N, CA, C, O and the ligand as a Tripos MOL2 file, in Angstrom:
@<TRIPOS>MOLECULE
protein
  313   311    79     0     0
PROTEIN
NO_CHARGES

@<TRIPOS>ATOM
      1 N          81.2600   27.9770  228.5600 N.3       1 MET1
      2 CA         80.9910   29.3130  229.1180 C.3       1 MET1
      3 C          79.6190   29.3280  229.7930 C.2       1 MET1
      4 O          79.4950   29.6680  230.9690 O.2       1 MET1
      5 N          78.5840   28.9520  229.0220 N.am      2 PHE2
      6 CA         77.2220   28.9420  229.5580 C.3       2 PHE2
      7 C          77.1180   27.9750  230.7420 C.2       2 PHE2
      8 O          76.5450   28.3180  231.7760 O.2       2 PHE2
      9 N          77.6740   26.7640  230.5890 N.am      3 LEU3
     10 CA         77.6000   25.7800  231.6710 C.3       3 LEU3
     11 C          78.3620   26.2530  232.9030 C.2       3 LEU3
     12 O          77.9800   25.9490  234.0330 O.2       3 LEU3
     13 N          79.4480   27.0040  232.6780 N.am      4 GLY4
     14 CA         80.2280   27.5430  233.7930 C.3       4 GLY4
     15 C          79.3980   28.5270  234.6070 C.2       4 GLY4
     16 O          79.3960   28.4840  235.8370 O.2       4 GLY4
     17 N          78.6950   29.4120  233.9090 N.am      5 ILE5
     18 CA         77.8290   30.3960  234.5830 C.3       5 ILE5
     19 C          76.7050   29.6740  235.3210 C.2       5 ILE5
     20 O          76.3950   29.9790  236.4730 O.2       5 ILE5
     21 N          76.1020   28.7030  234.6240 N.am      6 LEU6
     22 CA         74.9940   27.9450  235.2060 C.3       6 LEU6
     23 C          75.4440   27.1990  236.4640 C.2       6 LEU6
     24 O          74.7310   27.1660  237.4670 O.2       6 LEU6
     25 N          76.6350   26.6020  236.3960 N.am      7 GLU7
     26 CA         77.1700   25.8690  237.5430 C.3       7 GLU7
     27 C          77.4060   26.8110  238.7180 C.2       7 GLU7
     28 O          77.1040   26.4720  239.8620 O.2       7 GLU7
     29 N          77.9480   28.0020  238.4320 N.am      8 TYR8
     30 CA         78.1920   28.9950  239.4730 C.3       8 TYR8
     31 C          76.8790   29.4080  240.1240 C.2       8 TYR8
     32 O          76.7790   29.4830  241.3490 O.2       8 TYR8
     33 N          75.8780   29.6740  239.2980 N.am      9 ARG9
     34 CA         74.5610   30.0880  239.8130 C.3       9 ARG9
     35 C          73.9280   28.9670  240.6410 C.2       9 ARG9
     36 O          73.3260   29.2260  241.6830 O.2       9 ARG9
     37 N          74.0640   27.7310  240.1810 N.am     10 ALA10
     38 CA         73.4920   26.5910  240.9020 C.3      10 ALA10
     39 C          74.1590   26.4370  242.2710 C.2      10 ALA10
     40 O          73.4870   26.1920  243.2740 O.2      10 ALA10
     41 N          75.4950   26.5830  242.3010 N.am     11 GLU11
     42 CA         76.2250   26.4610  243.5680 C.3      11 GLU11
     43 C          75.8480   27.5810  244.5170 C.2      11 GLU11
     44 O          75.7280   27.3630  245.7230 O.2      11 GLU11
     45 N          75.6560   28.7980  243.9720 N.am     12 SER12
     46 CA         75.2470   29.9410  244.7930 C.3      12 SER12
     47 C          73.8970   29.6880  245.4400 C.2      12 SER12
     48 O          73.6290   30.1700  246.5410 O.2      12 SER12
     49 N          73.0430   28.9280  244.7510 N.am     13 ALA13
     50 CA         71.7040   28.6300  245.2570 C.3      13 ALA13
     51 C          71.6960   27.3290  246.0690 C.2      13 ALA13
     52 O          70.6370   26.8460  246.4680 O.2      13 ALA13
     53 N          72.8930   26.7640  246.3080 N.am     14 GLY14
     54 CA         72.9770   25.5380  247.0850 C.3      14 GLY14
     55 C          72.5220   24.3130  246.3210 C.2      14 GLY14
     56 O          72.1070   23.3180  246.9150 O.2      14 GLY14
     57 N          72.6010   24.3870  245.0050 N.am     15 ARG15
     58 CA         72.1640   23.2760  244.1580 C.3      15 ARG15
     59 C          73.3400   22.7310  243.3550 C.2      15 ARG15
     60 O          74.3800   23.3770  243.2270 O.2      15 ARG15
     61 N          73.1510   21.5340  242.8180 N.am     16 GLY16
     62 CA         74.1560   20.9580  241.9420 C.3      16 GLY16
     63 C          73.6870   21.0000  240.5020 C.2      16 GLY16
     64 O          72.5030   21.2000  240.2320 O.2      16 GLY16
     65 N          74.5930   20.8170  239.6000 N.am     17 LEU17
     66 CA         74.2620   20.8190  238.1770 C.3      17 LEU17
     67 C          74.6010   19.4500  237.6000 C.2      17 LEU17
     68 O          75.6830   18.9170  237.8470 O.2      17 LEU17
     69 N          73.6720   18.8810  236.8320 N.am     18 ALA18
     70 CA         73.9050   17.5650  236.2340 C.3      18 ALA18
     71 C          73.5850   17.6330  234.7460 C.2      18 ALA18
     72 O          72.4610   17.3350  234.3410 O.2      18 ALA18
     73 N          74.5700   18.0260  233.9190 N.am     19 PRO19
     74 CA         74.3320   18.1310  232.4760 C.3      19 PRO19
     75 C          73.9350   16.7790  231.8750 C.2      19 PRO19
     76 O          74.4340   15.7340  232.2920 O.2      19 PRO19
     77 N          73.0270   16.8130  230.8880 N.am     20 ALA20
     78 CA         72.5860   15.5800  230.2250 C.3      20 ALA20
     79 C          72.5720   15.8040  228.7160 C.2      20 ALA20
     80 O          72.1610   16.8630  228.2420 O.2      20 ALA20
     81 N          73.0210   14.8050  227.9700 N.am     21 ALA21
     82 CA         73.0150   14.9020  226.5070 C.3      21 ALA21
     83 C          71.5650   14.9100  226.0070 C.2      21 ALA21
     84 O          70.8010   14.0030  226.3360 O.2      21 ALA21
     85 N          71.1760   15.9160  225.2190 N.am     22 PRO22
     86 CA         69.7800   16.0430  224.8060 C.3      22 PRO22
     87 C          69.3980   15.1910  223.5980 C.2      22 PRO22
     88 O          68.2200   15.1210  223.2470 O.2      22 PRO22
     89 N          70.3710   14.5420  222.9560 N.am     23 ARG23
     90 CA         70.1080   13.8250  221.7140 C.3      23 ARG23
     91 C          68.9730   12.8070  221.8590 C.2      23 ARG23
     92 O          69.0180   11.9390  222.7310 O.2      23 ARG23
     93 N          67.9670   12.9190  221.0080 N.am     24 ASP24
     94 CA         66.8380   11.9810  220.9130 C.3      24 ASP24
     95 C          65.9600   11.8870  222.1620 C.2      24 ASP24
     96 O          65.1490   10.9680  222.2710 O.2      24 ASP24
     97 N          66.1100   12.8260  223.1100 N.am     25 THR25
     98 CA         65.2860   12.7340  224.3290 C.3      25 THR25
     99 C          63.7970   12.8170  224.0070 C.2      25 THR25
    100 O          62.9820   12.2030  224.6960 O.2      25 THR25
    101 N          63.4280   13.5760  222.9570 N.am     26 SER26
    102 CA         62.0060   13.7330  222.6470 C.3      26 SER26
    103 C          61.4890   12.6300  221.7240 C.2      26 SER26
    104 O          60.2960   12.5840  221.4270 O.2      26 SER26
    105 N          62.3690   11.7460  221.2710 N.am     27 ARG27
    106 CA         61.9550   10.6430  220.3850 C.3      27 ARG27
    107 C          62.1470    9.2840  221.0550 C.2      27 ARG27
    108 O          61.9660    8.2420  220.4260 O.2      27 ARG27
    109 N          62.5190    9.3060  222.3460 N.am     28 THR28
    110 CA         62.7770    8.0660  223.0740 C.3      28 THR28
    111 C          61.6690    7.8070  224.0880 C.2      28 THR28
    112 O          61.2460    8.7180  224.7990 O.2      28 THR28
    113 N          61.2010    6.5660  224.1520 N.am     29 CYS29
    114 CA         60.1690    6.1750  225.1140 C.3      29 CYS29
    115 C          60.7200    6.3230  226.5300 C.2      29 CYS29
    116 O          61.7770    5.7740  226.8380 O.2      29 CYS29
    117 N          60.0030    7.0720  227.4120 N.am     30 PRO30
    118 CA         60.5030    7.2830  228.7700 C.3      30 PRO30
    119 C          60.3670    6.0650  229.6830 C.2      30 PRO30
    120 O          60.8850    6.0730  230.7990 O.2      30 PRO30
    121 N          59.6770    5.0200  229.2240 N.am     31 ARG31
    122 CA         59.6460    3.7810  230.0080 C.3      31 ARG31
    123 C          61.0140    3.1330  229.8610 C.2      31 ARG31
    124 O          61.4040    2.7210  228.7680 O.2      31 ARG31
    125 N          61.7430    3.0470  230.9810 N.am     32 GLN32
    126 CA         63.1180    2.5720  230.9000 C.3      32 GLN32
    127 C          63.1990    1.1210  230.4230 C.2      32 GLN32
    128 O          64.1750    0.7270  229.7850 O.2      32 GLN32
    129 N          62.1620    0.3210  230.7360 N.am     33 ALA33
    130 CA         62.1580   -1.0680  230.2920 C.3      33 ALA33
    131 C          61.9990   -1.1600  228.7780 C.2      33 ALA33
    132 O          62.3400   -2.1780  228.1770 O.2      33 ALA33
    133 N          61.4760   -0.0900  228.1570 N.am     34 CYS34
    134 CA         61.2730   -0.0730  226.7080 C.3      34 CYS34
    135 C          62.4130    0.6960  226.0350 C.2      34 CYS34
    136 O          63.2980    0.1090  225.4130 O.2      34 CYS34
    137 N          62.3680    2.0230  226.1760 N.am     35 GLY35
    138 CA         63.4370    2.8600  225.6490 C.3      35 GLY35
    139 C          63.5160    2.9480  224.1350 C.2      35 GLY35
    140 O          64.5320    3.3730  223.5850 O.2      35 GLY35
    141 N          62.4280    2.5400  223.4510 N.am     36 HIS36
    142 CA         62.4200    2.5820  221.9850 C.3      36 HIS36
    143 C          62.6360    4.0180  221.4810 C.2      36 HIS36
    144 O          61.9730    4.9470  221.9420 O.2      36 HIS36
    145 N          63.5530    4.1890  220.5470 N.am     37 THR37
    146 CA         63.8450    5.4930  219.9810 C.3      37 THR37
    147 C          63.5000    5.4980  218.5040 C.2      37 THR37
    148 O          63.9540    4.6320  217.7560 O.2      37 THR37
    149 N          62.7000    6.4670  218.0760 N.am     38 GLY38
    150 CA         62.3780    6.5800  216.6620 C.3      38 GLY38
    151 C          61.4450    7.7360  216.3900 C.2      38 GLY38
    152 O          60.6740    8.1430  217.2590 O.2      38 GLY38
    153 N          61.5130    8.2660  215.1790 N.am     39 ALA39
    154 CA         60.6330    9.3630  214.7710 C.3      39 ALA39
    155 C          59.1780    8.9050  214.7460 C.2      39 ALA39
    156 O          58.2640    9.7230  214.8430 O.2      39 ALA39
    157 N          58.9620    7.5780  214.6140 N.am     40 ASP40
    158 CA         57.6030    7.0380  214.5740 C.3      40 ASP40
    159 C          56.8950    7.1380  215.9230 C.2      40 ASP40
    160 O          55.6950    6.8740  216.0110 O.2      40 ASP40
    161 N          57.6280    7.5200  216.9810 N.am     41 ASN41
    162 CA         57.0070    7.7000  218.2960 C.3      41 ASN41
    163 C          56.2570    9.0190  218.4030 C.2      41 ASN41
    164 O          55.4160    9.1820  219.2870 O.2      41 ASN41
    165 N          56.5490    9.9620  217.5150 N.am     42 ARG42
    166 CA         55.9330   11.2810  217.6050 C.3      42 ARG42
    167 C          54.7480   11.3750  216.6580 C.2      42 ARG42
    168 O          54.9120   11.4050  215.4380 O.2      42 ARG42
    169 N          53.5240   11.4230  217.2460 N.am     43 ILE43
    170 CA         52.3050   11.5520  216.4630 C.3      43 ILE43
    171 C          52.1940   12.9860  215.9320 C.2      43 ILE43
    172 O          52.0160   13.2050  214.7340 O.2      43 ILE43
    173 N          52.3030   13.9520  216.8420 N.am     44 THR44
    174 CA         52.3260   15.3700  216.4870 C.3      44 THR44
    175 C          53.4730   15.9970  217.2790 C.2      44 THR44
    176 O          54.2340   15.2900  217.9390 O.2      44 THR44
    177 N          53.5940   17.3180  217.2120 N.am     45 ARG45
    178 CA         54.6450   18.0110  217.9590 C.3      45 ARG45
    179 C          54.4680   17.7820  219.4630 C.2      45 ARG45
    180 O          55.4490   17.6690  220.1990 O.2      45 ARG45
    181 N          53.1920   17.7150  219.9200 N.am     46 GLU46
    182 CA         52.9120   17.5700  221.3460 C.3      46 GLU46
    183 C          52.7230   16.1170  221.7750 C.2      46 GLU46
    184 O          53.0460   15.7540  222.9050 O.2      46 GLU46
    185 N          52.2050   15.2970  220.8830 N.am     47 GLU47
    186 CA         51.8280   13.9250  221.2380 C.3      47 GLU47
    187 C          52.9400   12.9080  221.0360 C.2      47 GLU47
    188 O          53.5850   12.8580  219.9880 O.2      47 GLU47
    189 N          53.1490   12.0880  222.0860 N.am     48 PHE48
    190 CA         54.1050   10.9970  221.9940 C.3      48 PHE48
    191 C          53.3420    9.6900  222.1830 C.2      48 PHE48
    192 O          52.5770    9.5500  223.1360 O.2      48 PHE48
    193 N          53.5440    8.7450  221.2920 N.am     49 ARG49
    194 CA         52.9900    7.4030  221.4810 C.3      49 ARG49
    195 C          54.0450    6.4050  221.0200 C.2      49 ARG49
    196 O          54.4160    6.3700  219.8470 O.2      49 ARG49
    197 N          54.5240    5.5910  221.9680 N.am     50 CYS50
    198 CA         55.6010    4.6560  221.6540 C.3      50 CYS50
    199 C          55.1250    3.6140  220.6390 C.2      50 CYS50
    200 O          54.1030    2.9600  220.8440 O.2      50 CYS50
    201 N          55.8660    3.4680  219.5600 N.am     51 ALA51
    202 CA         55.5200    2.5060  218.5050 C.3      51 ALA51
    203 C          55.7410    1.0730  218.9680 C.2      51 ALA51
    204 O          55.2070    0.1450  218.3610 O.2      51 ALA51
    205 N          56.5220    0.8710  220.0370 N.am     52 ARG52
    206 CA         56.8000   -0.4830  220.5080 C.3      52 ARG52
    207 C          55.8640   -0.9060  221.6500 C.2      52 ARG52
    208 O          55.2320   -1.9600  221.5730 O.2      52 ARG52
    209 N          55.7740   -0.0740  222.7250 N.am     53 CYS53
    210 CA         55.0140   -0.5060  223.9130 C.3      53 CYS53
    211 C          53.6750    0.1960  224.0790 C.2      53 CYS53
    212 O          52.8640   -0.2140  224.9090 O.2      53 CYS53
    213 N          53.4270    1.2650  223.2920 N.am     54 GLY54
    214 CA         52.1290    1.9280  223.3590 C.3      54 GLY54
    215 C          52.0310    3.0250  224.4000 C.2      54 GLY54
    216 O          50.9760    3.6450  224.5330 O.2      54 GLY54
    217 N          53.1210    3.2900  225.1590 N.am     55 TYR55
    218 CA         53.0870    4.3870  226.1300 C.3      55 TYR55
    219 C          52.6990    5.6710  225.4210 C.2      55 TYR55
    220 O          53.2310    5.9830  224.3550 O.2      55 TYR55
    221 N          51.7620    6.4270  226.0170 N.am     56 ALA56
    222 CA         51.3260    7.6840  225.4240 C.3      56 ALA56
    223 C          51.4150    8.8030  226.4450 C.2      56 ALA56
    224 O          51.1330    8.6010  227.6260 O.2      56 ALA56
    225 N          51.8040    9.9720  225.9920 N.am     57 GLY57
    226 CA         51.8870   11.1290  226.8820 C.3      57 GLY57
    227 C          52.3350   12.3540  226.1130 C.2      57 GLY57
    228 O          52.5510   12.3020  224.9020 O.2      57 GLY57
    229 N          52.4740   13.4680  226.8380 N.am     58 HIS58
    230 CA         52.9290   14.6950  226.2020 C.3      58 HIS58
    231 C          54.4160   14.5560  225.8610 C.2      58 HIS58
    232 O          55.2140   14.1180  226.6900 O.2      58 HIS58
    233 N          54.7710   14.9300  224.6470 N.am     59 ALA59
    234 CA         56.1480   14.7550  224.1770 C.3      59 ALA59
    235 C          57.1530   15.5280  225.0330 C.2      59 ALA59
    236 O          58.2610   15.0440  225.2670 O.2      59 ALA59
    237 N          56.7840   16.7160  225.4980 N.am     60 ASP60
    238 CA         57.7160   17.5100  226.3110 C.3      60 ASP60
    239 C          57.9710   16.8460  227.6540 C.2      60 ASP60
    240 O          59.0820   16.9010  228.1820 O.2      60 ASP60
    241 N          56.9260   16.2130  228.2110 N.am     61 ARG61
    242 CA         57.0910   15.5450  229.5020 C.3      61 ARG61
    243 C          58.0460   14.3540  229.3500 C.2      61 ARG61
    244 O          58.9440   14.1550  230.1690 O.2      61 ARG61
    245 N          57.8360   13.5650  228.2870 N.am     62 GLY62
    246 CA         58.7090   12.4210  228.0520 C.3      62 GLY62
    247 C          60.1510   12.8610  227.8420 C.2      62 GLY62
    248 O          61.0830   12.2320  228.3420 O.2      62 GLY62
    249 N          60.3220   13.9540  227.0940 N.am     63 GLY63
    250 CA         61.6680   14.4800  226.8400 C.3      63 GLY63
    251 C          62.3390   14.9180  228.1340 C.2      63 GLY63
    252 O          63.5300   14.6850  228.3410 O.2      63 GLY63
    253 N          61.5540   15.5580  229.0040 N.am     64 ALA64
    254 CA         62.0970   16.0230  230.2860 C.3      64 ALA64
    255 C          62.4540   14.8310  231.1770 C.2      64 ALA64
    256 O          63.4830   14.8470  231.8520 O.2      64 ALA64
    257 N          61.6030   13.7950  231.1800 N.am     65 VAL65
    258 CA         61.8820   12.5840  231.9690 C.3      65 VAL65
    259 C          63.1670   11.9380  231.4660 C.2      65 VAL65
    260 O          64.0130   11.5320  232.2620 O.2      65 VAL65
    261 N          63.3140   11.8430  230.1440 N.am     66 ASN66
    262 CA         64.5140   11.2260  229.5750 C.3      66 ASN66
    263 C          65.7830   12.0040  229.9350 C.2      66 ASN66
    264 O          66.8100   11.4110  230.2640 O.2      66 ASN66
    265 N          65.7000   13.3410  229.8680 N.am     67 ALA67
    266 CA         66.8570   14.1730  230.2280 C.3      67 ALA67
    267 C          67.1820   13.9660  231.7050 C.2      67 ALA67
    268 O          68.3520   13.9050  232.0830 O.2      67 ALA67
    269 N          66.1420   13.8590  232.5440 N.am     68 GLY68
    270 CA         66.3410   13.6400  233.9720 C.3      68 GLY68
    271 C          66.9610   12.2850  234.2650 C.2      68 GLY68
    272 O          67.8180   12.1600  235.1400 O.2      68 GLY68
    273 N          66.5200   11.2660  233.5240 N.am     69 ILE69
    274 CA         67.0850    9.9160  233.6880 C.3      69 ILE69
    275 C          68.5680    9.9450  233.3390 C.2      69 ILE69
    276 O          69.3870    9.3720  234.0580 O.2      69 ILE69
    277 N          68.9170   10.6080  232.2440 N.am     70 ARG70
    278 CA         70.3240   10.6760  231.8260 C.3      70 ARG70
    279 C          71.1820   11.4120  232.8480 C.2      70 ARG70
    280 O          72.3550   11.0950  233.0470 O.2      70 ARG70
    281 N          70.5600   12.4150  233.4990 N.am     71 ALA71
    282 CA         71.3020   13.1820  234.5080 C.3      71 ALA71
    283 C          71.2880   12.4680  235.8560 C.2      71 ALA71
    284 O          71.9560   12.9030  236.7950 O.2      71 ALA71
    285 N          70.5300   11.3730  235.9580 N.am     72 GLY72
    286 CA         70.4700   10.6290  237.2050 C.3      72 GLY72
    287 C          69.6010   11.3060  238.2520 C.2      72 GLY72
    288 O          69.7960   11.0960  239.4500 O.2      72 GLY72
    289 N          68.6410   12.1190  237.8140 N.am     73 LEU73
    290 CA         67.8480   12.9090  238.7580 C.3      73 LEU73
    291 C          66.4710   12.3400  239.0630 C.2      73 LEU73
    292 O          65.9740   12.5110  240.1770 O.2      73 LEU73
    293 N          65.8430   11.6690  238.1060 N.am     74 VAL74
    294 CA         64.4570   11.2310  238.3180 C.3      74 VAL74
    295 C          64.2950    9.7570  237.9900 C.2      74 VAL74
    296 O          65.1220    9.1610  237.3000 O.2      74 VAL74
    297 N          63.2230    9.1890  238.4940 N.am     75 LEU75
    298 CA         62.9030    7.8120  238.1880 C.3      75 LEU75
    299 C          62.1500    7.7510  236.8660 C.2      75 LEU75
    300 O          61.4180    8.6840  236.5360 O.2      75 LEU75
    301 N          62.3100    6.6820  236.1080 N.am     76 PRO76
    302 CA         61.6060    6.5390  234.8370 C.3      76 PRO76
    303 C          60.1130    6.3620  235.0410 C.2      76 PRO76
    304 O          59.6610    6.0450  236.1410 O.2      76 PRO76
    305 N          59.3450    6.5700  233.9660 N.am     77 VAL77
    306 CA         57.9140    6.3370  233.9650 C.3      77 VAL77
    307 C          57.6770    4.8380  234.1150 C.2      77 VAL77
    308 O          58.3320    4.0350  233.4500 O.2      77 VAL77
    309 N          56.7470    4.4620  234.9840 N.am     78 ALA78
    310 CA         56.4830    3.0390  235.2320 C.3      78 ALA78
    311 C          55.8570    2.3600  234.0260 C.2      78 ALA78
    312 O          55.5720    1.1630  234.0710 O.2      78 ALA78
    313 ZN         57.9240    2.2460  224.8020 Zn       79 ZN79
@<TRIPOS>BOND
     1     1     2 1
     2     2     3 1
     3     3     4 2
     4     3     5 am
     5     5     6 1
     6     6     7 1
     7     7     8 2
     8     7     9 am
     9     9    10 1
    10    10    11 1
    11    11    12 2
    12    11    13 am
    13    13    14 1
    14    14    15 1
    15    15    16 2
    16    15    17 am
    17    17    18 1
    18    18    19 1
    19    19    20 2
    20    19    21 am
    21    21    22 1
    22    22    23 1
    23    23    24 2
    24    23    25 am
    25    25    26 1
    26    26    27 1
    27    27    28 2
    28    27    29 am
    29    29    30 1
    30    30    31 1
    31    31    32 2
    32    31    33 am
    33    33    34 1
    34    34    35 1
    35    35    36 2
    36    35    37 am
    37    37    38 1
    38    38    39 1
    39    39    40 2
    40    39    41 am
    41    41    42 1
    42    42    43 1
    43    43    44 2
    44    43    45 am
    45    45    46 1
    46    46    47 1
    47    47    48 2
    48    47    49 am
    49    49    50 1
    50    50    51 1
    51    51    52 2
    52    51    53 am
    53    53    54 1
    54    54    55 1
    55    55    56 2
    56    55    57 am
    57    57    58 1
    58    58    59 1
    59    59    60 2
    60    59    61 am
    61    61    62 1
    62    62    63 1
    63    63    64 2
    64    63    65 am
    65    65    66 1
    66    66    67 1
    67    67    68 2
    68    67    69 am
    69    69    70 1
    70    70    71 1
    71    71    72 2
    72    71    73 am
    73    73    74 1
    74    74    75 1
    75    75    76 2
    76    75    77 am
    77    77    78 1
    78    78    79 1
    79    79    80 2
    80    79    81 am
    81    81    82 1
    82    82    83 1
    83    83    84 2
    84    83    85 am
    85    85    86 1
    86    86    87 1
    87    87    88 2
    88    87    89 am
    89    89    90 1
    90    90    91 1
    91    91    92 2
    92    91    93 am
    93    93    94 1
    94    94    95 1
    95    95    96 2
    96    95    97 am
    97    97    98 1
    98    98    99 1
    99    99   100 2
   100    99   101 am
   101   101   102 1
   102   102   103 1
   103   103   104 2
   104   103   105 am
   105   105   106 1
   106   106   107 1
   107   107   108 2
   108   107   109 am
   109   109   110 1
   110   110   111 1
   111   111   112 2
   112   111   113 am
   113   113   114 1
   114   114   115 1
   115   115   116 2
   116   115   117 am
   117   117   118 1
   118   118   119 1
   119   119   120 2
   120   119   121 am
   121   121   122 1
   122   122   123 1
   123   123   124 2
   124   123   125 am
   125   125   126 1
   126   126   127 1
   127   127   128 2
   128   127   129 am
   129   129   130 1
   130   130   131 1
   131   131   132 2
   132   131   133 am
   133   133   134 1
   134   134   135 1
   135   135   136 2
   136   135   137 am
   137   137   138 1
   138   138   139 1
   139   139   140 2
   140   139   141 am
   141   141   142 1
   142   142   143 1
   143   143   144 2
   144   143   145 am
   145   145   146 1
   146   146   147 1
   147   147   148 2
   148   147   149 am
   149   149   150 1
   150   150   151 1
   151   151   152 2
   152   151   153 am
   153   153   154 1
   154   154   155 1
   155   155   156 2
   156   155   157 am
   157   157   158 1
   158   158   159 1
   159   159   160 2
   160   159   161 am
   161   161   162 1
   162   162   163 1
   163   163   164 2
   164   163   165 am
   165   165   166 1
   166   166   167 1
   167   167   168 2
   168   167   169 am
   169   169   170 1
   170   170   171 1
   171   171   172 2
   172   171   173 am
   173   173   174 1
   174   174   175 1
   175   175   176 2
   176   175   177 am
   177   177   178 1
   178   178   179 1
   179   179   180 2
   180   179   181 am
   181   181   182 1
   182   182   183 1
   183   183   184 2
   184   183   185 am
   185   185   186 1
   186   186   187 1
   187   187   188 2
   188   187   189 am
   189   189   190 1
   190   190   191 1
   191   191   192 2
   192   191   193 am
   193   193   194 1
   194   194   195 1
   195   195   196 2
   196   195   197 am
   197   197   198 1
   198   198   199 1
   199   199   200 2
   200   199   201 am
   201   201   202 1
   202   202   203 1
   203   203   204 2
   204   203   205 am
   205   205   206 1
   206   206   207 1
   207   207   208 2
   208   207   209 am
   209   209   210 1
   210   210   211 1
   211   211   212 2
   212   211   213 am
   213   213   214 1
   214   214   215 1
   215   215   216 2
   216   215   217 am
   217   217   218 1
   218   218   219 1
   219   219   220 2
   220   219   221 am
   221   221   222 1
   222   222   223 1
   223   223   224 2
   224   223   225 am
   225   225   226 1
   226   226   227 1
   227   227   228 2
   228   227   229 am
   229   229   230 1
   230   230   231 1
   231   231   232 2
   232   231   233 am
   233   233   234 1
   234   234   235 1
   235   235   236 2
   236   235   237 am
   237   237   238 1
   238   238   239 1
   239   239   240 2
   240   239   241 am
   241   241   242 1
   242   242   243 1
   243   243   244 2
   244   243   245 am
   245   245   246 1
   246   246   247 1
   247   247   248 2
   248   247   249 am
   249   249   250 1
   250   250   251 1
   251   251   252 2
   252   251   253 am
   253   253   254 1
   254   254   255 1
   255   255   256 2
   256   255   257 am
   257   257   258 1
   258   258   259 1
   259   259   260 2
   260   259   261 am
   261   261   262 1
   262   262   263 1
   263   263   264 2
   264   263   265 am
   265   265   266 1
   266   266   267 1
   267   267   268 2
   268   267   269 am
   269   269   270 1
   270   270   271 1
   271   271   272 2
   272   271   273 am
   273   273   274 1
   274   274   275 1
   275   275   276 2
   276   275   277 am
   277   277   278 1
   278   278   279 1
   279   279   280 2
   280   279   281 am
   281   281   282 1
   282   282   283 1
   283   283   284 2
   284   283   285 am
   285   285   286 1
   286   286   287 1
   287   287   288 2
   288   287   289 am
   289   289   290 1
   290   290   291 1
   291   291   292 2
   292   291   293 am
   293   293   294 1
   294   294   295 1
   295   295   296 2
   296   295   297 am
   297   297   298 1
   298   298   299 1
   299   299   300 2
   300   299   301 am
   301   301   302 1
   302   302   303 1
   303   303   304 2
   304   303   305 am
   305   305   306 1
   306   306   307 1
   307   307   308 2
   308   307   309 am
   309   309   310 1
   310   310   311 1
   311   311   312 2
@<TRIPOS>SUBSTRUCTURE
     1 MET1         2 RESIDUE 1 A MET
     2 PHE2         6 RESIDUE 1 A PHE
     3 LEU3        10 RESIDUE 1 A LEU
     4 GLY4        14 RESIDUE 1 A GLY
     5 ILE5        18 RESIDUE 1 A ILE
     6 LEU6        22 RESIDUE 1 A LEU
     7 GLU7        26 RESIDUE 1 A GLU
     8 TYR8        30 RESIDUE 1 A TYR
     9 ARG9        34 RESIDUE 1 A ARG
    10 ALA10       38 RESIDUE 1 A ALA
    11 GLU11       42 RESIDUE 1 A GLU
    12 SER12       46 RESIDUE 1 A SER
    13 ALA13       50 RESIDUE 1 A ALA
    14 GLY14       54 RESIDUE 1 A GLY
    15 ARG15       58 RESIDUE 1 A ARG
    16 GLY16       62 RESIDUE 1 A GLY
    17 LEU17       66 RESIDUE 1 A LEU
    18 ALA18       70 RESIDUE 1 A ALA
    19 PRO19       74 RESIDUE 1 A PRO
    20 ALA20       78 RESIDUE 1 A ALA
    21 ALA21       82 RESIDUE 1 A ALA
    22 PRO22       86 RESIDUE 1 A PRO
    23 ARG23       90 RESIDUE 1 A ARG
    24 ASP24       94 RESIDUE 1 A ASP
    25 THR25       98 RESIDUE 1 A THR
    26 SER26      102 RESIDUE 1 A SER
    27 ARG27      106 RESIDUE 1 A ARG
    28 THR28      110 RESIDUE 1 A THR
    29 CYS29      114 RESIDUE 1 A CYS
    30 PRO30      118 RESIDUE 1 A PRO
    31 ARG31      122 RESIDUE 1 A ARG
    32 GLN32      126 RESIDUE 1 A GLN
    33 ALA33      130 RESIDUE 1 A ALA
    34 CYS34      134 RESIDUE 1 A CYS
    35 GLY35      138 RESIDUE 1 A GLY
    36 HIS36      142 RESIDUE 1 A HIS
    37 THR37      146 RESIDUE 1 A THR
    38 GLY38      150 RESIDUE 1 A GLY
    39 ALA39      154 RESIDUE 1 A ALA
    40 ASP40      158 RESIDUE 1 A ASP
    41 ASN41      162 RESIDUE 1 A ASN
    42 ARG42      166 RESIDUE 1 A ARG
    43 ILE43      170 RESIDUE 1 A ILE
    44 THR44      174 RESIDUE 1 A THR
    45 ARG45      178 RESIDUE 1 A ARG
    46 GLU46      182 RESIDUE 1 A GLU
    47 GLU47      186 RESIDUE 1 A GLU
    48 PHE48      190 RESIDUE 1 A PHE
    49 ARG49      194 RESIDUE 1 A ARG
    50 CYS50      198 RESIDUE 1 A CYS
    51 ALA51      202 RESIDUE 1 A ALA
    52 ARG52      206 RESIDUE 1 A ARG
    53 CYS53      210 RESIDUE 1 A CYS
    54 GLY54      214 RESIDUE 1 A GLY
    55 TYR55      218 RESIDUE 1 A TYR
    56 ALA56      222 RESIDUE 1 A ALA
    57 GLY57      226 RESIDUE 1 A GLY
    58 HIS58      230 RESIDUE 1 A HIS
    59 ALA59      234 RESIDUE 1 A ALA
    60 ASP60      238 RESIDUE 1 A ASP
    61 ARG61      242 RESIDUE 1 A ARG
    62 GLY62      246 RESIDUE 1 A GLY
    63 GLY63      250 RESIDUE 1 A GLY
    64 ALA64      254 RESIDUE 1 A ALA
    65 VAL65      258 RESIDUE 1 A VAL
    66 ASN66      262 RESIDUE 1 A ASN
    67 ALA67      266 RESIDUE 1 A ALA
    68 GLY68      270 RESIDUE 1 A GLY
    69 ILE69      274 RESIDUE 1 A ILE
    70 ARG70      278 RESIDUE 1 A ARG
    71 ALA71      282 RESIDUE 1 A ALA
    72 GLY72      286 RESIDUE 1 A GLY
    73 LEU73      290 RESIDUE 1 A LEU
    74 VAL74      294 RESIDUE 1 A VAL
    75 LEU75      298 RESIDUE 1 A LEU
    76 PRO76      302 RESIDUE 1 A PRO
    77 VAL77      306 RESIDUE 1 A VAL
    78 ALA78      310 RESIDUE 1 A ALA
    79 ZN79       313 GROUP 0 **** ****
């Protein structure tokens, strides 16, 4: 229902909709070459630091990048 409304609104605005599974997006390293997933990546609610490769950044940004990667919309963090 919600996705149907969202899709209609997106089409009305001349945009497309690309749903992405949200599971573990905030616990997964946004570096595509790494992609380590684990609760140990989250230092605090805001802070993300990959336990495998050391990538650090805001947890919400990494989560958004991961959702975008799954939807095929954005490039991964280098
Ligand atoms: Zn990593």
